[in-house]
N, C-alpha and C positions, 0 to 999 in steps of 0.2 A: 312732398309737399314741393315748391318749385323753387328756382330758387332765387327769388324773392318775397321770401316768404321771411313773416315774422308772430310770434308770441308775443300777445298781450302776459308782465305777469306782475304777479304782488311785488314794488320796491324792495320792502323789511321781511318779508320771505322766502323772492326768487323761485314763488308758485303758480305757474299758472292761471289763469282767470279762468270761470265754471261762469256759459253762457251758453247763449242759442248757438247755433252752429254758423249761421245765416244771420246775423244780428245785426239790426238795423239801429239809424241815431241813438234812439231813443229807449234799448233796450239794456236792458240789466244786466253789468255781469261781478266776478264776486271771489274773491278769498277768500275756502273753505277750510284756511287753517287759522287769521286773524279776521276774517268776516269784513273784511274792507272790504264796499260796493260801491257803485254808482256805475251811471250809463257810457255808453259809447263815445257816444259827443264828448261828455268830460271829461272824462280820461283823454281820449287824445288829444282834446286839448289842453290841458298838464300835462303830456309826454310833449304839447311844440313847447309848453313854457321853460319846459324844463329843460329841453336841448340849447335855444337862446337865450339862457341862462348862463349852460355850461359854455357856448361858442362865445359872448363876450367875455366871460371868463376866460378860456386863455384867452382872446386879445387881449385882454387886458394883464398878461401876467407875461405875454410877449415883449407886449409895450417896454413895462417896468422892465423889463430885462436888460432888450436896448438900451432905453435914458441912464441903467445903471453905470453900463459899456460906455457912454460916450460923455465928454464932456462939457457938451452945449445943454443938449437937453434935463432936464428935473421930470418926475413922475410922482405924482404923489397921488396911489391910490383912492378908494376913494370906503365906506363902508363892505364887508365884504356884499356879497350875494345869499338871501337865506336859502337855507337847502334843500335835501331831496324831494322831488313829491310821491307821492304817492308810488306811481306804474310807473312801466317800461317797459319797454320792449328787449325783446332777445329778436336776433334778425341772424337766421343760416343759410 
């Protein structure tokens, strides 16, 4: 694998997803341990949504820290974001 390689894994099981070696968007990938399966296109969409949630959570936490240390700012966090998705990327 080259330095830009990544592996799609099942988030709960931490196991690589099984599927074709060169999948297209409609290829089904699945976890052999728990049976979670989805098309590559939907897996990528879920991972992108989770990355956006994590980025937003980090921004919100930083804003809360800044407001906590300020006499002039206040911050009221909204509802917490929903939990992590079913799939994630392991980078090499």
